[in-house]
N, CA, C, O and the ligand as a Tripos MOL2 file, in Angstrom:
@<TRIPOS>MOLECULE
protein
  301   299    76     0     0
PROTEIN
NO_CHARGES

@<TRIPOS>ATOM
      1 N          86.9010 -100.8280   58.9450 N.3       1 MET1
      2 CA         85.5740 -101.6230   58.4310 C.3       1 MET1
      3 C          85.3370 -102.6630   59.2320 C.2       1 MET1
      4 O          86.2520 -103.4140   59.5700 O.2       1 MET1
      5 N          83.9780 -102.8470   59.6650 N.am      2 LYS2
      6 CA         83.5140 -103.8210   60.3450 C.3       2 LYS2
      7 C          83.1620 -105.1370   59.5530 C.2       2 LYS2
      8 O          82.5330 -105.1140   58.4950 O.2       2 LYS2
      9 N          83.5600 -106.1350   60.0760 N.am      3 PRO3
     10 CA         83.0410 -107.4270   59.2580 C.3       3 PRO3
     11 C          81.4610 -107.7740   59.3950 C.2       3 PRO3
     12 O          80.8930 -107.8990   60.4800 O.2       3 PRO3
     13 N          81.0330 -107.8670   58.5240 N.am      4 SER4
     14 CA         79.3400 -107.9390   58.3940 C.3       4 SER4
     15 C          79.2210 -109.3670   59.0710 C.2       4 SER4
     16 O          79.9490 -110.3250   58.8110 O.2       4 SER4
     17 N          78.1090 -109.3450   60.0430 N.am      5 THR5
     18 CA         77.8160 -110.7400   60.5840 C.3       5 THR5
     19 C          76.2550 -111.1730   60.5770 C.2       5 THR5
     20 O          75.4960 -111.4780   61.4970 O.2       5 THR5
     21 N          76.0630 -111.0740   59.0750 N.am      6 ASN6
     22 CA         74.5580 -111.3000   58.6700 C.3       6 ASN6
     23 C          74.5120 -112.8650   58.5370 C.2       6 ASN6
     24 O          75.0190 -113.3610   57.5310 O.2       6 ASN6
     25 N          73.9480 -113.6580   59.4650 N.am      7 HIS7
     26 CA         73.8620 -114.9030   59.4810 C.3       7 HIS7
     27 C          72.2920 -115.0190   58.4400 C.2       7 HIS7
     28 O          72.1700 -115.9440   57.6370 O.2       7 HIS7
     29 N          71.5850 -114.3320   58.5530 N.am      8 ARG8
     30 CA         70.3370 -114.2910   57.8060 C.3       8 ARG8
     31 C          70.4850 -114.4580   56.2420 C.2       8 ARG8
     32 O          69.6290 -114.9480   55.5050 O.2       8 ARG8
     33 N          71.6110 -114.0090   55.8940 N.am      9 GLU9
     34 CA         71.7880 -113.9740   54.4560 C.3       9 GLU9
     35 C          71.7050 -115.4330   53.8490 C.2       9 GLU9
     36 O          72.1300 -116.4610   54.3770 O.2       9 GLU9
     37 N          71.1970 -115.3320   52.8750 N.am     10 GLY10
     38 CA         71.2730 -116.7280   52.1200 C.3      10 GLY10
     39 C          69.9310 -117.7430   52.6080 C.2      10 GLY10
     40 O          69.4500 -118.6450   51.9220 O.2      10 GLY10
     41 N          69.5620 -117.3940   53.7440 N.am     11 ALA11
     42 CA         68.3220 -118.2140   54.1970 C.3      11 ALA11
     43 C          67.2340 -117.5970   53.2530 C.2      11 ALA11
     44 O          66.4290 -118.3940   52.7700 O.2      11 ALA11
     45 N          67.1170 -116.2810   52.9350 N.am     12 SER12
     46 CA         65.9900 -115.5830   52.1200 C.3      12 SER12
     47 C          65.9270 -116.2280   50.9790 C.2      12 SER12
     48 O          64.7890 -116.2810   50.5120 O.2      12 SER12
     49 N          66.8600 -116.8030   50.2880 N.am     13 SER13
     50 CA         66.8890 -117.2350   49.0140 C.3      13 SER13
     51 C          65.8810 -118.4760   48.7200 C.2      13 SER13
     52 O          65.2330 -118.6270   47.6840 O.2      13 SER13
     53 N          65.8880 -119.3090   49.8200 N.am     14 GLN14
     54 CA         65.0070 -120.4190   49.9610 C.3      14 GLN14
     55 C          63.7860 -120.3520   50.4890 C.2      14 GLN14
     56 O          62.9260 -121.2060   50.2700 O.2      14 GLN14
     57 N          63.6060 -119.2780   51.2660 N.am     15 MET15
     58 CA         62.4050 -118.8520   51.9970 C.3      15 MET15
     59 C          61.2200 -118.6630   50.9920 C.2      15 MET15
     60 O          61.3610 -118.1300   49.8910 O.2      15 MET15
     61 N          60.1470 -119.1080   51.4320 N.am     16 GLU16
     62 CA         58.9720 -118.7260   50.5700 C.3      16 GLU16
     63 C          58.0420 -117.6920   51.4210 C.2      16 GLU16
     64 O          57.5110 -118.0200   52.4830 O.2      16 GLU16
     65 N          57.9220 -116.5360   50.8880 N.am     17 LEU17
     66 CA         57.1940 -115.5960   51.7920 C.3      17 LEU17
     67 C          55.9060 -115.6250   51.3600 C.2      17 LEU17
     68 O          55.5780 -115.5850   50.1740 O.2      17 LEU17
     69 N          54.9230 -115.7170   52.5950 N.am     18 SER18
     70 CA         53.4800 -115.7190   52.3900 C.3      18 SER18
     71 C          52.9920 -114.3070   52.3960 C.2      18 SER18
     72 O          53.1500 -113.5320   53.3390 O.2      18 SER18
     73 N          52.3340 -114.0080   51.1710 N.am     19 ILE19
     74 CA         51.6850 -112.7920   50.9950 C.3      19 ILE19
     75 C          50.4420 -112.9390   50.7640 C.2      19 ILE19
     76 O          49.9510 -114.0630   50.8780 O.2      19 ILE19
     77 N          49.5940 -111.7520   50.3600 N.am     20 LYS20
     78 CA         48.1980 -111.5960   49.9640 C.3      20 LYS20
     79 C          48.3970 -110.9360   48.7610 C.2      20 LYS20
     80 O          49.1120 -109.9460   48.6090 O.2      20 LYS20
     81 N          47.7020 -111.5490   47.8490 N.am     21 CYS21
     82 CA         47.2480 -111.2450   46.4500 C.3      21 CYS21
     83 C          46.8420 -109.6490   46.4810 C.2      21 CYS21
     84 O          45.9590 -109.2950   47.2620 O.2      21 CYS21
     85 N          47.3900 -108.8340   45.7580 N.am     22 PRO22
     86 CA         47.0090 -107.4480   45.6400 C.3      22 PRO22
     87 C          45.7060 -107.0990   44.8330 C.2      22 PRO22
     88 O          45.1430 -106.0060   44.7640 O.2      22 PRO22
     89 N          45.3790 -108.2270   44.2710 N.am     23 THR23
     90 CA         43.9840 -108.1250   43.3910 C.3      23 THR23
     91 C          42.8730 -108.6360   44.2470 C.2      23 THR23
     92 O          41.8750 -107.9290   44.3930 O.2      23 THR23
     93 N          42.9610 -109.8560   44.8520 N.am     24 CYS24
     94 CA         41.6440 -110.4320   45.4010 C.3      24 CYS24
     95 C          42.0010 -110.6800   46.8650 C.2      24 CYS24
     96 O          41.0830 -111.0650   47.5890 O.2      24 CYS24
     97 N          43.2630 -110.5040   47.4170 N.am     25 GLY25
     98 CA         43.4420 -110.6850   48.7760 C.3      25 GLY25
     99 C          43.8150 -112.0750   49.1650 C.2      25 GLY25
    100 O          44.2150 -112.2170   50.3210 O.2      25 GLY25
    101 N          43.7590 -113.0250   48.4680 N.am     26 THR26
    102 CA         43.9200 -114.4250   48.6530 C.3      26 THR26
    103 C          45.4830 -114.7550   49.1340 C.2      26 THR26
    104 O          46.4520 -114.3740   48.4770 O.2      26 THR26
    105 N          45.5670 -115.3450   50.0930 N.am     27 SER27
    106 CA         47.0340 -115.7490   50.6240 C.3      27 SER27
    107 C          47.7240 -116.5940   49.4830 C.2      27 SER27
    108 O          47.1930 -117.5930   48.9970 O.2      27 SER27
    109 N          48.8560 -116.1460   49.1290 N.am     28 THR28
    110 CA         49.5400 -116.8280   48.2600 C.3      28 THR28
    111 C          50.8430 -116.7290   48.5420 C.2      28 THR28
    112 O          51.2210 -115.9940   49.4540 O.2      28 THR28
    113 N          51.7520 -117.4970   47.7540 N.am     29 THR29
    114 CA         53.2430 -117.7370   48.3360 C.3      29 THR29
    115 C          54.0810 -116.5920   47.0010 C.2      29 THR29
    116 O          53.7370 -116.4390   45.8290 O.2      29 THR29
    117 N          55.1170 -116.0180   47.6710 N.am     30 TYR30
    118 CA         55.9040 -115.3410   46.8240 C.3      30 TYR30
    119 C          57.1690 -115.8510   46.8210 C.2      30 TYR30
    120 O          58.0430 -115.5660   47.6390 O.2      30 TYR30
    121 N          57.2810 -116.6980   45.7900 N.am     31 SER31
    122 CA         58.5910 -117.4220   45.6230 C.3      31 SER31
    123 C          58.8570 -117.8370   44.0550 C.2      31 SER31
    124 O          58.0070 -117.4950   43.2330 O.2      31 SER31
    125 N          59.8710 -118.4730   43.6760 N.am     32 LYS32
    126 CA         60.2090 -118.3210   42.3020 C.3      32 LYS32
    127 C          59.1470 -119.2520   41.5000 C.2      32 LYS32
    128 O          58.8470 -119.0750   40.3190 O.2      32 LYS32
    129 N          58.5910 -120.3470   42.4020 N.am     33 THR33
    130 CA         57.6650 -121.0970   41.8520 C.3      33 THR33
    131 C          56.3630 -120.4800   41.3000 C.2      33 THR33
    132 O          55.6490 -120.8940   40.3870 O.2      33 THR33
    133 N          56.2390 -119.4550   42.0310 N.am     34 ASN34
    134 CA         54.8770 -118.7020   41.7410 C.3      34 ASN34
    135 C          55.3010 -117.6770   40.7190 C.2      34 ASN34
    136 O          55.9600 -116.6630   40.9500 O.2      34 ASN34
    137 N          54.7590 -118.1470   39.3750 N.am     35 GLU35
    138 CA         55.0280 -117.3270   38.3320 C.3      35 GLU35
    139 C          54.2860 -115.9460   38.1430 C.2      35 GLU35
    140 O          54.6820 -115.0090   37.4490 O.2      35 GLU35
    141 N          53.2120 -116.0030   38.8440 N.am     36 SER36
    142 CA         52.1550 -114.8130   38.9720 C.3      36 SER36
    143 C          52.4800 -113.8410   39.9580 C.2      36 SER36
    144 O          51.8570 -112.7930   40.1280 O.2      36 SER36
    145 N          53.6640 -114.2890   40.7270 N.am     37 ARG37
    146 CA         53.7700 -113.3660   42.1260 C.3      37 ARG37
    147 C          53.9200 -111.9560   41.5270 C.2      37 ARG37
    148 O          54.2880 -111.7330   40.3740 O.2      37 ARG37
    149 N          53.5910 -111.0310   42.4490 N.am     38 PRO38
    150 CA         53.2200 -111.3080   43.8220 C.3      38 PRO38
    151 C          51.5380 -111.5520   43.8510 C.2      38 PRO38
    152 O          50.9270 -111.3200   44.8950 O.2      38 PRO38
    153 N          50.8870 -111.9950   42.7360 N.am     39 PHE39
    154 CA         49.6180 -112.3210   42.6870 C.3      39 PHE39
    155 C          49.2130 -113.7760   42.7390 C.2      39 PHE39
    156 O          50.0280 -114.5500   42.2370 O.2      39 PHE39
    157 N          48.2110 -114.2510   43.2050 N.am     40 CYS40
    158 CA         47.8100 -115.6420   43.4660 C.3      40 CYS40
    159 C          47.7310 -116.5510   42.0790 C.2      40 CYS40
    160 O          47.9410 -117.7610   41.9990 O.2      40 CYS40
    161 N          47.4060 -115.7270   41.1110 N.am     41 SER41
    162 CA         47.1400 -116.5130   39.7940 C.3      41 SER41
    163 C          47.3970 -115.6550   38.5580 C.2      41 SER41
    164 O          47.4660 -114.4320   38.6720 O.2      41 SER41
    165 N          47.5180 -116.1670   37.5680 N.am     42 ASP42
    166 CA         47.8580 -115.4010   36.4150 C.3      42 ASP42
    167 C          46.6000 -114.4390   36.1250 C.2      42 ASP42
    168 O          46.7880 -113.3220   35.6430 O.2      42 ASP42
    169 N          45.3980 -114.8780   36.4130 N.am     43 ARG43
    170 CA         44.2880 -114.0690   36.2140 C.3      43 ARG43
    171 C          44.2710 -112.8820   37.0240 C.2      43 ARG43
    172 O          43.8290 -111.8210   36.5820 O.2      43 ARG43
    173 N          44.7330 -113.0060   38.1970 N.am     44 CYS44
    174 CA         44.7690 -111.8020   39.0580 C.3      44 CYS44
    175 C          45.7290 -110.8190   38.7380 C.2      44 CYS44
    176 O          45.6020 -109.6430   39.0810 O.2      44 CYS44
    177 N          46.9860 -111.3950   37.8890 N.am     45 LYS45
    178 CA         48.1300 -110.4890   37.4780 C.3      45 LYS45
    179 C          47.4620 -109.7710   36.2540 C.2      45 LYS45
    180 O          47.5130 -108.5420   36.1920 O.2      45 LYS45
    181 N          46.8780 -110.4580   35.3410 N.am     46 THR46
    182 CA         46.4630 -109.7410   34.1000 C.3      46 THR46
    183 C          45.4040 -108.7720   34.4270 C.2      46 THR46
    184 O          45.4360 -107.6790   33.8610 O.2      46 THR46
    185 N          44.4530 -109.0400   35.2850 N.am     47 GLY47
    186 CA         43.3620 -108.3900   35.6540 C.3      47 GLY47
    187 C          44.0030 -106.9160   36.3510 C.2      47 GLY47
    188 O          43.5490 -105.7890   36.1550 O.2      47 GLY47
    189 N          45.0560 -107.2380   37.1210 N.am     48 ASP48
    190 CA         45.4610 -105.9590   37.8190 C.3      48 ASP48
    191 C          46.1560 -105.1810   36.7340 C.2      48 ASP48
    192 O          46.0390 -103.9590   36.8130 O.2      48 ASP48
    193 N          46.7750 -105.6120   35.8500 N.am     49 LEU49
    194 CA         47.5140 -104.9880   34.7620 C.3      49 LEU49
    195 C          46.4700 -104.2770   33.9810 C.2      49 LEU49
    196 O          46.6160 -103.0800   33.7330 O.2      49 LEU49
    197 N          45.3310 -104.9930   33.5390 N.am     50 ALA50
    198 CA         44.3280 -104.2050   32.9770 C.3      50 ALA50
    199 C          43.6930 -103.0150   33.6150 C.2      50 ALA50
    200 O          43.3950 -101.9670   33.0420 O.2      50 ALA50
    201 N          43.5260 -103.3070   34.8650 N.am     51 ALA51
    202 CA         42.8810 -102.1460   35.6620 C.3      51 ALA51
    203 C          43.9230 -100.8960   35.7620 C.2      51 ALA51
    204 O          43.5510  -99.7240   35.8150 O.2      51 ALA51
    205 N          44.9770 -101.2220   35.7750 N.am     52 TRP52
    206 CA         46.0350 -100.1950   35.9650 C.3      52 TRP52
    207 C          46.2210  -99.5360   34.5090 C.2      52 TRP52
    208 O          46.5500  -98.3500   34.4640 O.2      52 TRP52
    209 N          46.0470 -100.1700   33.4550 N.am     53 ALA53
    210 CA         46.1690  -99.7240   32.0820 C.3      53 ALA53
    211 C          44.8070  -98.8430   31.8030 C.2      53 ALA53
    212 O          44.8690  -97.8200   31.1200 O.2      53 ALA53
    213 N          43.6740  -99.2710   32.3290 N.am     54 SER54
    214 CA         42.5910  -98.4400   31.9550 C.3      54 SER54
    215 C          42.7600  -97.0910   32.8690 C.2      54 SER54
    216 O          42.5580  -95.9860   32.3660 O.2      54 SER54
    217 N          43.1370  -97.2400   34.2200 N.am     55 GLU55
    218 CA         43.2880  -95.9860   34.9000 C.3      55 GLU55
    219 C          44.2810  -95.2090   34.3150 C.2      55 GLU55
    220 O          44.2830  -94.0050   34.5730 O.2      55 GLU55
    221 N          45.1380  -95.6790   33.5650 N.am     56 LEU56
    222 CA         46.1820  -94.9310   32.9670 C.3      56 LEU56
    223 C          45.6490  -94.0280   31.8140 C.2      56 LEU56
    224 O          45.9780  -92.8530   31.6460 O.2      56 LEU56
    225 N          44.8040  -94.7220   31.0650 N.am     57 TYR57
    226 CA         44.2300  -94.1790   30.0390 C.3      57 TYR57
    227 C          43.0730  -93.0070   30.3580 C.2      57 TYR57
    228 O          42.6100  -92.1080   29.6570 O.2      57 TYR57
    229 N          42.8250  -93.4210   31.7060 N.am     58 ALA58
    230 CA         41.5170  -92.5440   32.1870 C.3      58 ALA58
    231 C          42.1270  -91.1370   32.5050 C.2      58 ALA58
    232 O          41.3930  -90.1510   32.5640 O.2      58 ALA58
    233 N          43.4000  -91.0600   32.6970 N.am     59 VAL59
    234 CA         43.8730  -89.8530   33.3240 C.3      59 VAL59
    235 C          44.0420  -88.8910   32.0390 C.2      59 VAL59
    236 O          44.6450  -89.1590   31.0000 O.2      59 VAL59
    237 N          43.5070  -87.9660   32.2980 N.am     60 PRO60
    238 CA         43.4190  -86.6370   31.2740 C.3      60 PRO60
    239 C          44.8420  -86.1640   31.1400 C.2      60 PRO60
    240 O          45.5190  -85.9600   32.1470 O.2      60 PRO60
    241 N          45.3830  -85.9580   29.7560 N.am     61 VAL61
    242 CA         46.6370  -85.2880   29.7100 C.3      61 VAL61
    243 C          46.5110  -83.9670   29.6040 C.2      61 VAL61
    244 O          46.2500  -83.4410   28.5220 O.2      61 VAL61
    245 N          46.6630  -83.3560   30.5940 N.am     62 ALA62
    246 CA         46.4390  -81.8330   30.7120 C.3      62 ALA62
    247 C          47.7600  -81.0880   31.4420 C.2      62 ALA62
    248 O          47.8930  -79.8770   31.6150 O.2      62 ALA62
    249 N          48.6050  -82.0490   31.7850 N.am     63 ASP63
    250 CA         49.6950  -81.4080   32.3410 C.3      63 ASP63
    251 C          50.8830  -81.2390   31.4380 C.2      63 ASP63
    252 O          51.9660  -81.7120   31.7810 O.2      63 ASP63
    253 N          50.7600  -80.6650   30.4320 N.am     64 LYS64
    254 CA         51.9940  -80.3890   29.4280 C.3      64 LYS64
    255 C          52.7820  -79.0680   29.7410 C.2      64 LYS64
    256 O          52.4190  -77.9020   29.5910 O.2      64 LYS64
    257 N          53.8320  -79.5230   30.1650 N.am     65 SER65
    258 CA         54.7700  -78.2150   30.4900 C.3      65 SER65
    259 C          55.3590  -77.7750   29.1260 C.2      65 SER65
    260 O          55.7760  -78.5360   28.2530 O.2      65 SER65
    261 N          55.3290  -76.6010   29.0900 N.am     66 SER66
    262 CA         56.1730  -75.8080   27.9380 C.3      66 SER66
    263 C          57.5640  -75.8430   28.3310 C.2      66 SER66
    264 O          57.9170  -74.8600   28.9820 O.2      66 SER66
    265 N          58.4400  -76.7150   28.1060 N.am     67 GLU67
    266 CA         59.7540  -76.5440   28.2730 C.3      67 GLU67
    267 C          60.4160  -75.9830   27.3760 C.2      67 GLU67
    268 O          61.4310  -75.3530   27.6750 O.2      67 GLU67
    269 N          59.9650  -76.0960   26.0250 N.am     68 ASP68
    270 CA         60.5690  -75.3300   24.8750 C.3      68 ASP68
    271 C          60.7670  -74.1070   25.1370 C.2      68 ASP68
    272 O          61.9180  -73.7150   24.9490 O.2      68 ASP68
    273 N          59.9820  -73.3320   25.5320 N.am     69 GLU69
    274 CA         59.7880  -71.9530   25.7760 C.3      69 GLU69
    275 C          60.8290  -71.5870   26.7870 C.2      69 GLU69
    276 O          61.4790  -70.5530   26.6330 O.2      69 GLU69
    277 N          61.0060  -72.3070   27.7210 N.am     70 ASP70
    278 CA         61.7650  -72.0410   28.9550 C.3      70 ASP70
    279 C          63.1820  -72.3690   28.5460 C.2      70 ASP70
    280 O          64.0840  -71.8540   29.2080 O.2      70 ASP70
    281 N          63.4780  -73.1350   27.5720 N.am     71 ASN71
    282 CA         64.7240  -73.4580   27.4190 C.3      71 ASN71
    283 C          65.3510  -73.0000   26.0520 C.2      71 ASN71
    284 O          65.7730  -73.8440   25.2620 O.2      71 ASN71
    285 N          65.4000  -71.8180   25.8140 N.am     72 GLN72
    286 CA         65.9560  -71.0220   24.6410 C.3      72 GLN72
    287 C          67.2820  -71.0000   24.6850 C.2      72 GLN72
    288 O          67.9040  -70.5690   25.6550 O.2      72 GLN72
    289 N          67.8260  -71.4740   23.6140 N.am     73 ASP73
    290 CA         69.4160  -71.4250   23.5740 C.3      73 ASP73
    291 C          69.9550  -70.3820   22.6270 C.2      73 ASP73
    292 O          70.4400  -70.6220   21.5210 O.2      73 ASP73
    293 N          69.8010  -69.0690   23.2450 N.am     74 ILE74
    294 CA         70.2200  -67.9640   22.4030 C.3      74 ILE74
    295 C          71.6470  -67.7720   22.5760 C.2      74 ILE74
    296 O          72.1630  -67.6950   23.6910 O.2      74 ILE74
    297 N          72.4630  -67.6730   21.2020 N.am     75 ASP75
    298 CA         73.8230  -67.6520   21.4160 C.3      75 ASP75
    299 C          74.1960  -66.1300   21.0730 C.2      75 ASP75
    300 O          75.3620  -65.7450   21.1600 O.2      75 ASP75
    301 ZN         44.4410 -113.2320   43.3320 Zn       76 ZN76
@<TRIPOS>BOND
     1     1     2 1
     2     2     3 1
     3     3     4 2
     4     3     5 am
     5     5     6 1
     6     6     7 1
     7     7     8 2
     8     7     9 am
     9     9    10 1
    10    10    11 1
    11    11    12 2
    12    11    13 am
    13    13    14 1
    14    14    15 1
    15    15    16 2
    16    15    17 am
    17    17    18 1
    18    18    19 1
    19    19    20 2
    20    19    21 am
    21    21    22 1
    22    22    23 1
    23    23    24 2
    24    23    25 am
    25    25    26 1
    26    26    27 1
    27    27    28 2
    28    27    29 am
    29    29    30 1
    30    30    31 1
    31    31    32 2
    32    31    33 am
    33    33    34 1
    34    34    35 1
    35    35    36 2
    36    35    37 am
    37    37    38 1
    38    38    39 1
    39    39    40 2
    40    39    41 am
    41    41    42 1
    42    42    43 1
    43    43    44 2
    44    43    45 am
    45    45    46 1
    46    46    47 1
    47    47    48 2
    48    47    49 am
    49    49    50 1
    50    50    51 1
    51    51    52 2
    52    51    53 am
    53    53    54 1
    54    54    55 1
    55    55    56 2
    56    55    57 am
    57    57    58 1
    58    58    59 1
    59    59    60 2
    60    59    61 am
    61    61    62 1
    62    62    63 1
    63    63    64 2
    64    63    65 am
    65    65    66 1
    66    66    67 1
    67    67    68 2
    68    67    69 am
    69    69    70 1
    70    70    71 1
    71    71    72 2
    72    71    73 am
    73    73    74 1
    74    74    75 1
    75    75    76 2
    76    75    77 am
    77    77    78 1
    78    78    79 1
    79    79    80 2
    80    79    81 am
    81    81    82 1
    82    82    83 1
    83    83    84 2
    84    83    85 am
    85    85    86 1
    86    86    87 1
    87    87    88 2
    88    87    89 am
    89    89    90 1
    90    90    91 1
    91    91    92 2
    92    91    93 am
    93    93    94 1
    94    94    95 1
    95    95    96 2
    96    95    97 am
    97    97    98 1
    98    98    99 1
    99    99   100 2
   100    99   101 am
   101   101   102 1
   102   102   103 1
   103   103   104 2
   104   103   105 am
   105   105   106 1
   106   106   107 1
   107   107   108 2
   108   107   109 am
   109   109   110 1
   110   110   111 1
   111   111   112 2
   112   111   113 am
   113   113   114 1
   114   114   115 1
   115   115   116 2
   116   115   117 am
   117   117   118 1
   118   118   119 1
   119   119   120 2
   120   119   121 am
   121   121   122 1
   122   122   123 1
   123   123   124 2
   124   123   125 am
   125   125   126 1
   126   126   127 1
   127   127   128 2
   128   127   129 am
   129   129   130 1
   130   130   131 1
   131   131   132 2
   132   131   133 am
   133   133   134 1
   134   134   135 1
   135   135   136 2
   136   135   137 am
   137   137   138 1
   138   138   139 1
   139   139   140 2
   140   139   141 am
   141   141   142 1
   142   142   143 1
   143   143   144 2
   144   143   145 am
   145   145   146 1
   146   146   147 1
   147   147   148 2
   148   147   149 am
   149   149   150 1
   150   150   151 1
   151   151   152 2
   152   151   153 am
   153   153   154 1
   154   154   155 1
   155   155   156 2
   156   155   157 am
   157   157   158 1
   158   158   159 1
   159   159   160 2
   160   159   161 am
   161   161   162 1
   162   162   163 1
   163   163   164 2
   164   163   165 am
   165   165   166 1
   166   166   167 1
   167   167   168 2
   168   167   169 am
   169   169   170 1
   170   170   171 1
   171   171   172 2
   172   171   173 am
   173   173   174 1
   174   174   175 1
   175   175   176 2
   176   175   177 am
   177   177   178 1
   178   178   179 1
   179   179   180 2
   180   179   181 am
   181   181   182 1
   182   182   183 1
   183   183   184 2
   184   183   185 am
   185   185   186 1
   186   186   187 1
   187   187   188 2
   188   187   189 am
   189   189   190 1
   190   190   191 1
   191   191   192 2
   192   191   193 am
   193   193   194 1
   194   194   195 1
   195   195   196 2
   196   195   197 am
   197   197   198 1
   198   198   199 1
   199   199   200 2
   200   199   201 am
   201   201   202 1
   202   202   203 1
   203   203   204 2
   204   203   205 am
   205   205   206 1
   206   206   207 1
   207   207   208 2
   208   207   209 am
   209   209   210 1
   210   210   211 1
   211   211   212 2
   212   211   213 am
   213   213   214 1
   214   214   215 1
   215   215   216 2
   216   215   217 am
   217   217   218 1
   218   218   219 1
   219   219   220 2
   220   219   221 am
   221   221   222 1
   222   222   223 1
   223   223   224 2
   224   223   225 am
   225   225   226 1
   226   226   227 1
   227   227   228 2
   228   227   229 am
   229   229   230 1
   230   230   231 1
   231   231   232 2
   232   231   233 am
   233   233   234 1
   234   234   235 1
   235   235   236 2
   236   235   237 am
   237   237   238 1
   238   238   239 1
   239   239   240 2
   240   239   241 am
   241   241   242 1
   242   242   243 1
   243   243   244 2
   244   243   245 am
   245   245   246 1
   246   246   247 1
   247   247   248 2
   248   247   249 am
   249   249   250 1
   250   250   251 1
   251   251   252 2
   252   251   253 am
   253   253   254 1
   254   254   255 1
   255   255   256 2
   256   255   257 am
   257   257   258 1
   258   258   259 1
   259   259   260 2
   260   259   261 am
   261   261   262 1
   262   262   263 1
   263   263   264 2
   264   263   265 am
   265   265   266 1
   266   266   267 1
   267   267   268 2
   268   267   269 am
   269   269   270 1
   270   270   271 1
   271   271   272 2
   272   271   273 am
   273   273   274 1
   274   274   275 1
   275   275   276 2
   276   275   277 am
   277   277   278 1
   278   278   279 1
   279   279   280 2
   280   279   281 am
   281   281   282 1
   282   282   283 1
   283   283   284 2
   284   283   285 am
   285   285   286 1
   286   286   287 1
   287   287   288 2
   288   287   289 am
   289   289   290 1
   290   290   291 1
   291   291   292 2
   292   291   293 am
   293   293   294 1
   294   294   295 1
   295   295   296 2
   296   295   297 am
   297   297   298 1
   298   298   299 1
   299   299   300 2
@<TRIPOS>SUBSTRUCTURE
     1 MET1         2 RESIDUE 1 A MET
     2 LYS2         6 RESIDUE 1 A LYS
     3 PRO3        10 RESIDUE 1 A PRO
     4 SER4        14 RESIDUE 1 A SER
     5 THR5        18 RESIDUE 1 A THR
     6 ASN6        22 RESIDUE 1 A ASN
     7 HIS7        26 RESIDUE 1 A HIS
     8 ARG8        30 RESIDUE 1 A ARG
     9 GLU9        34 RESIDUE 1 A GLU
    10 GLY10       38 RESIDUE 1 A GLY
    11 ALA11       42 RESIDUE 1 A ALA
    12 SER12       46 RESIDUE 1 A SER
    13 SER13       50 RESIDUE 1 A SER
    14 GLN14       54 RESIDUE 1 A GLN
    15 MET15       58 RESIDUE 1 A MET
    16 GLU16       62 RESIDUE 1 A GLU
    17 LEU17       66 RESIDUE 1 A LEU
    18 SER18       70 RESIDUE 1 A SER
    19 ILE19       74 RESIDUE 1 A ILE
    20 LYS20       78 RESIDUE 1 A LYS
    21 CYS21       82 RESIDUE 1 A CYS
    22 PRO22       86 RESIDUE 1 A PRO
    23 THR23       90 RESIDUE 1 A THR
    24 CYS24       94 RESIDUE 1 A CYS
    25 GLY25       98 RESIDUE 1 A GLY
    26 THR26      102 RESIDUE 1 A THR
    27 SER27      106 RESIDUE 1 A SER
    28 THR28      110 RESIDUE 1 A THR
    29 THR29      114 RESIDUE 1 A THR
    30 TYR30      118 RESIDUE 1 A TYR
    31 SER31      122 RESIDUE 1 A SER
    32 LYS32      126 RESIDUE 1 A LYS
    33 THR33      130 RESIDUE 1 A THR
    34 ASN34      134 RESIDUE 1 A ASN
    35 GLU35      138 RESIDUE 1 A GLU
    36 SER36      142 RESIDUE 1 A SER
    37 ARG37      146 RESIDUE 1 A ARG
    38 PRO38      150 RESIDUE 1 A PRO
    39 PHE39      154 RESIDUE 1 A PHE
    40 CYS40      158 RESIDUE 1 A CYS
    41 SER41      162 RESIDUE 1 A SER
    42 ASP42      166 RESIDUE 1 A ASP
    43 ARG43      170 RESIDUE 1 A ARG
    44 CYS44      174 RESIDUE 1 A CYS
    45 LYS45      178 RESIDUE 1 A LYS
    46 THR46      182 RESIDUE 1 A THR
    47 GLY47      186 RESIDUE 1 A GLY
    48 ASP48      190 RESIDUE 1 A ASP
    49 LEU49      194 RESIDUE 1 A LEU
    50 ALA50      198 RESIDUE 1 A ALA
    51 ALA51      202 RESIDUE 1 A ALA
    52 TRP52      206 RESIDUE 1 A TRP
    53 ALA53      210 RESIDUE 1 A ALA
    54 SER54      214 RESIDUE 1 A SER
    55 GLU55      218 RESIDUE 1 A GLU
    56 LEU56      222 RESIDUE 1 A LEU
    57 TYR57      226 RESIDUE 1 A TYR
    58 ALA58      230 RESIDUE 1 A ALA
    59 VAL59      234 RESIDUE 1 A VAL
    60 PRO60      238 RESIDUE 1 A PRO
    61 VAL61      242 RESIDUE 1 A VAL
    62 ALA62      246 RESIDUE 1 A ALA
    63 ASP63      250 RESIDUE 1 A ASP
    64 LYS64      254 RESIDUE 1 A LYS
    65 SER65      258 RESIDUE 1 A SER
    66 SER66      262 RESIDUE 1 A SER
    67 GLU67      266 RESIDUE 1 A GLU
    68 ASP68      270 RESIDUE 1 A ASP
    69 GLU69      274 RESIDUE 1 A GLU
    70 ASP70      278 RESIDUE 1 A ASP
    71 ASN71      282 RESIDUE 1 A ASN
    72 GLN72      286 RESIDUE 1 A GLN
    73 ASP73      290 RESIDUE 1 A ASP
    74 ILE74      294 RESIDUE 1 A ILE
    75 ASP75      298 RESIDUE 1 A ASP
    76 ZN76       301 GROUP 0 **** ****
């Protein structure tokens, strides 16, 4: 076994990553202090969730696989 020589480990825990808000594209910080991460604000966070939810509800449920018929347990 080789001894791991990863000196960068630990540095990432304190580092603040600069990202872009997935909702509005505003530069924000991905850190523990940012409660809305990876979004820039709570509004963007909830707004994205709402969009995601509505998208989910918009999908028609037509893909119903009949596993019951295919899984007959005949003894
Ligand atoms: Zn945003």
